[in-house]
C-alpha positions in Angstrom: 0.0 -0.1 -0.1 1.7 3.3 -1.2 2.1 5.9 1.5 4.4 8.6 2.6 5.8 9.5 6.0 7.1 12.2 8.3 9.5 11.2 11.1 10.0 13.8 13.8 13.5 13.7 15.3 14.0 17.4 16.1 13.5 17.3 19.9 16.3 18.1 22.5 15.9 14.8 24.5 16.2 16.8 27.7 14.5 14.1 29.9 16.8 11.3 28.6 19.8 13.5 28.9 20.8 12.9 25.2 19.6 13.4 21.7 17.7 10.2 21.3 17.5 9.7 17.5 21.3 9.7 17.3 22.1 7.2 20.0 23.2 3.7 18.7 21.2 0.8 19.6 22.4 -2.7 18.8 25.0 -0.7 16.7 22.3 1.2 14.7 21.2 4.7 15.4 17.7 5.0 16.8 16.6 7.1 14.0 17.7 4.7 11.3 15.4 1.9 13.0 12.2 3.9 12.2 13.3 5.1 8.7 14.4 1.7 7.6 11.0 0.1 8.9 8.9 2.7 6.9 10.9 2.2 3.7 10.8 -1.6 3.9 7.0 -1.3 4.4 6.7 0.6 1.2 7.0 4.3 2.0 7.5 6.2 -1.2 9.0 9.3 0.4 9.9 10.0 4.0 10.6 13.4 5.4 13.1 13.3 8.2 12.6 16.4 10.4 15.7 17.2 12.5 17.1 20.2 14.5 19.0 22.6 12.2 22.5 21.5 13.8 21.8 17.9 12.8 21.0 18.4 9.1 24.4 17.5 8.2 24.3 14.2 10.2 21.4 12.7 8.5 23.1 11.5 5.4 25.7 9.5 7.4 23.1 8.1 9.6 20.9 6.9 6.8 23.8 6.0 4.4 22.7 3.3 2.0 18.9 4.0 2.4 17.1 5.9 -0.4 13.7 7.5 -0.5 14.1 10.2 2.3 14.6 13.8 2.7 16.0 15.9 5.6 13.9 18.8 6.6 14.8 21.4 9.3 12.5 21.3 12.3 10.5 24.1 13.9 9.9 25.5 17.3 7.3 23.0 18.3 6.4 19.4 17.4 3.4 20.8 15.4 5.7 23.2 13.5 8.1 20.3 12.8 5.4 18.1 11.5 3.9 20.8 9.3 7.4 21.5 7.8 7.7 17.8 7.0 4.2 17.6 5.4 4.9 20.8 3.4 8.2 19.2 2.1 6.2 16.1 1.0 3.7 18.3 -0.9 6.4 20.5 -2.5 8.3 17.5 -3.7 5.4 16.9 -6.1 4.9 13.3 -5.5 2.1 13.6 -2.9 -1.6 14.3 -3.7 -4.3 15.7 -1.3 -5.4 12.2 -0.5 -2.0 10.7 -0.2 -1.8 8.6 3.0 0.7 10.0 5.4 2.2 8.4 8.6 3.6 10.7 11.3 6.0 9.1 13.6 8.3 9.8 16.4 11.9 8.7 15.9 12.1 7.9 19.6 9.8 4.9 19.0 12.2 2.7 17.1 10.4 -0.7 17.1 7.8 -0.1 14.4 6.4 -3.1 12.7 4.7 -3.7 9.3 1.7 -5.1 11.1 1.0 -1.7 12.8 1.6 0.2 9.6 -0.8 -2.0 7.7 -3.6 -1.6 10.3 -3.2 2.2 10.2 -3.5 2.3 6.4 -6.4 0.1 6.3 -8.2 2.2 8.9 -8.1 5.3 6.7 -10.6 3.7 4.2 -13.3 4.8 6.6 -11.9 7.4 8.9 -10.0 10.7 8.7 -7.3 9.5 11.0 -6.0 6.5 12.9 -3.9 6.2 16.0 -2.3 2.9 17.4 -3.1 2.5 21.0 -2.9 0.2 23.9 -5.5 -0.1 26.7 -4.3 1.3 30.1 -3.6 -1.8 32.3 -1.9 -0.5 35.4 -3.7 1.0 38.2 -3.8 4.8 37.7 -3.5 7.2 40.6 -3.3 10.9 41.0 -0.3 12.0 43.2 1.7 15.1 44.3 5.2 15.2 45.6 5.2 11.4 45.7 2.1 11.4 47.8 -0.6 8.9 46.7 -3.8 10.4 45.6 -7.2 9.3 44.3 -7.4 6.3 41.9 -8.5 7.1 38.3 -11.0 4.7 36.5 -8.9 3.3 33.7 -12.0 2.0 31.7 -11.9 3.7 28.3 -8.3 5.0 28.7 -5.7 4.2 26.0 -2.0 5.0 25.6 -1.7 6.5 22.3 1.4 5.7 20.2 2.8 6.7 16.8 2.9 6.6 13.8 -0.5 8.3 13.3 -2.1 8.1 9.9 -4.0 10.7 7.9 -4.6 11.9 4.5 -2.1 14.7 3.5 -4.6 17.5 3.0 -6.6 16.7 6.1 -3.7 16.8 8.6 -2.0 19.8 6.9 -5.3 21.7 7.0 -5.8 20.8 10.7 -2.4 21.9 11.8 -2.3 25.1 9.7 -5.7 26.1 11.2 -4.9 25.3 14.9 -5.7 28.5 16.7 -5.4 27.6 20.3 -2.5 29.3 22.2 -1.1 25.8 23.4 0.1 23.6 20.5 -1.7 20.2 20.1 -0.3 17.2 21.8 -0.3 15.3 18.7 -1.8 15.4 15.1 -4.9 13.4 16.0 -6.0 16.2 18.5 -5.6 18.8 15.8 -7.7 16.7 13.2 -10.3 16.0 15.9 -10.5 19.7 16.6 -11.1 20.4 12.9 -13.9 18.1 12.9 -12.3 14.9 11.8 -13.1 11.4 12.9 -10.1 9.6 14.3 -10.3 5.8 15.2 -8.0 3.6 17.3 -6.2 0.5 15.9 -4.3 -2.1 18.0 -1.0 -0.7 18.9 2.1 -2.7 19.9 3.9 -2.9 23.4 7.2 -2.7 21.4 6.2 0.7 20.2 7.2 2.3 23.6 8.8 5.8 23.5 12.4 6.3 24.5 12.1 8.9 27.2 14.3 8.2 30.2 17.9 6.8 30.4 16.5 3.5 31.8 14.3 3.2 28.7 17.5 2.7 26.6 18.6 -0.2 28.8 15.3 -2.0 28.0 15.5 -1.0 24.3 19.0 -2.2 23.9 18.0 -5.7 25.1 15.1 -5.8 22.8 17.2 -4.5 19.9 19.6 -7.3 20.5 16.9 -9.8 20.2 15.5 -8.4 17.1 18.9 -8.2 15.3 19.6 -11.5 13.4 22.7 -13.3 14.5 25.6 -12.5 12.2 29.1 -13.3 11.4 32.0 -10.9 10.5 34.2 -11.5 7.6 37.3 -9.7 6.1 38.3 -9.7 2.5 41.3 -8.3 0.7 41.9 -7.2 -2.9 44.9 -6.3 -5.0 45.2 -4.7 -8.5 47.8 -3.3 -10.7 47.8 -1.3 -13.9 50.6 0.2 -16.0 51.1 3.7 -17.0 50.5 4.8 -20.6 49.7 8.1 -22.7 46.9 10.1 -21.4 45.9 13.3 -19.6 44.3 12.2 -16.4 43.8 9.1 -14.2 40.9 7.7 -12.3 41.6 6.5 -8.7 38.9 5.6 -6.1 36.2 7.1 -8.4 37.9 10.5 -8.7 39.5 11.8 -11.9 42.9 13.4 -11.3 44.7 15.5 -14.0 48.0 13.9 -15.0 50.5 13.6 -17.7 49.7 9.9 -18.0 46.9 7.4 -17.6 46.4 3.8 -16.4 45.9 1.3 -19.1 43.1 -1.3 -18.6 40.2 -2.8 -20.4 37.8 -0.6 -18.3 38.8 2.7 -16.9 41.7 1.1 -14.9 40.8 2.4 -11.6 42.9 0.2 -9.5 41.5 1.5 -6.2 37.9 0.5 -7.1 39.1 -2.7 -8.6 40.9 -3.7 -5.4 38.0 -2.7 -3.3 35.5 -4.6 -5.5 37.6 -7.7 -5.0 37.8 -7.2 -1.4 34.1 -7.3 -0.9 33.5 -10.1 -3.3 36.3 -12.0 -1.3 34.8 -11.5 2.0 31.5 -13.0 0.6 33.3 -15.8 -1.1 31.8 -14.6 -4.3 34.6 -14.9 -6.8 36.5 -11.9 -8.1 35.9 -9.0 -10.3 37.1 -11.0 -13.4 34.3 -13.6 -12.8 31.6 -10.8 -12.9 33.1 -8.6 -15.4 35.4 -10.7 -17.6 37.9 -8.5 -19.5 37.1 -10.7 -22.7 33.6 -9.2 -22.7 33.5 -6.0 -25.0 30.7 -4.4 -23.1 33.1 -3.6 -20.3 35.5 -1.9 -22.6 36.2 1.6 -21.1 33.5 1.1 -18.5 33.3 3.1 -15.3 34.7 1.0 -12.4 32.0 2.4 -10.0 29.7 0.0 -11.7 31.8 -2.8 -10.5 32.0 -1.7 -6.9 28.1 -0.9 -6.7 27.5 -4.4 -8.1 29.6 -6.1 -5.2 27.8 -3.9 -2.7 24.3 -4.8 -4.1 25.2 -8.5 -4.1 26.2 -8.2 -0.4 23.0 -6.4 0.4 20.9 -9.1 -1.4 22.4 -11.6 1.0 21.3 -9.6 3.9 24.9 -8.4 4.6 26.3 -5.0 5.6 29.6 -3.3 4.7 31.2 -2.3 7.9 34.3 -0.4 6.7 36.8 -0.2 3.8 40.4 0.5 3.8 42.3 1.3 0.5 46.0 1.9 0.0 47.3 3.3 -3.3 51.1 2.5 -4.1 52.7 4.8 -6.4 55.3 7.5 -6.8 52.8 9.7 -8.7 50.3 11.4 -8.9 50.2 12.9 -5.4 47.3 11.4 -3.6 46.9 13.6 -0.5 45.2 16.6 -2.2 42.5 14.2 -3.5 42.2 11.8 -0.5 39.1 13.5 1.0 37.3 13.5 -2.4 38.0 9.8 -2.8 36.8 9.0 0.7 33.5 10.9 0.0 33.1 9.1 -3.3 33.7 5.6 -1.9 31.3 6.4 1.1 28.7 7.3 -1.4 29.2 4.3 -3.7 29.3 1.8 -0.7 26.5 3.3 1.2 28.5 3.7 4.4 29.6 6.6 6.6 32.6 8.6 5.9 34.4 7.7 9.0 34.1 4.0 7.8 36.2 4.8 4.8 40.0 5.0 4.8 42.2 5.9 1.7 45.9 6.0 2.2 49.0 6.3 -0.2 52.5 5.0 0.0 55.4 4.7 -2.2 58.0 1.8 -2.5 61.1 4.1 -2.2 61.7 4.0 -5.9 61.9 0.2 -5.7 60.1 -2.2 -8.1 57.7 -1.4 -10.8 55.8 1.2 -9.0 59.1 2.9 -7.9 60.4 3.0 -11.5 57.1 4.7 -12.5 56.0 1.7 -14.7 52.6 1.3 -13.0 50.5 1.8 -10.0 49.2 -0.7 -7.4 46.3 -0.8 -5.0 45.4 -3.0 -2.1 42.1 -2.9 -0.2 40.5 -4.5 2.9 36.7 -4.7 3.4 35.0 -5.8 6.7 31.4 -7.2 6.1 28.7 -8.9 8.3 26.6 -11.7 6.9 23.6 -13.4 8.5 24.9 -16.5 10.5 24.1 -19.8 9.0 21.5 -21.6 10.9 
């Protein structure tokens, strides 16, 4: 079922003493759990609303995921949600009746079942909220002193995501006239005359609020994360120098008085890294997947080879942890281009920049690289794969 989503991650996290969306849980940032769940459930576009100082962090946190856009948050939750909705509408992929889920990033354990229930409920309602009945005894209190009991019949704990049609919730939030912002989008839609229904929530959709919540969440995350094994692969590649005006290394074109000769673009850095990833998977080498005897790869851009290896890893449920490439040459000078190479590799591999290393060394004028006859590259890649059962 096609839908879009807004994920709110712009809060300060004052009660938890930390910015909750960016805390790692079972090795994965809290924010990434929710975005991944929405995209895997079929979200066509996700607006990720974050504090202004966090805009630059979103790409690294969500590396490898596509179908999201970062949006700067507002002064209140309602402002942030409205900015996210406006971003979806401005992108031109949403219509007035597009179904939209609005979710708190601090509720990471979102399931497909809850999403399906919410979307189905919109067939007969203006909005839908997942909720759990109150099961604990409810008491009023003041300064830790026990007060009167509260009848819990008919009381529910509202969760997120909450589901609406785009025009319905945008109009409700834009038209809110009370001095105090609405507690959530359902309150705004109800105030505008909309009918909001409850669907069955999920106990795992609890909100990370206090530090102790993270202890429980970490244990739950560990149980939800499939067992995995870590593997390491290495790659090595060599190309000789020939006439030319530039050279491709690690996906970056560098002006030079010579070029590397090969069947493709002869990017030794990308070739070595591709072999390292394939080797870690036990999936042959670059020649098996792109034989030099095949004319279709003549002059091909080597980034295609690397992306192919990364995609094959993802198809097996694996993840790339980090990569380390060493270029062995007397020339050209690598250091001025190293940052651009790291950024290019991070983008191709879908991993964070700090998980990418590019280094260069010489052989002190010894051997074929020292004599300027060619260039060599070696690479190491660390991956995880689901453990065999």
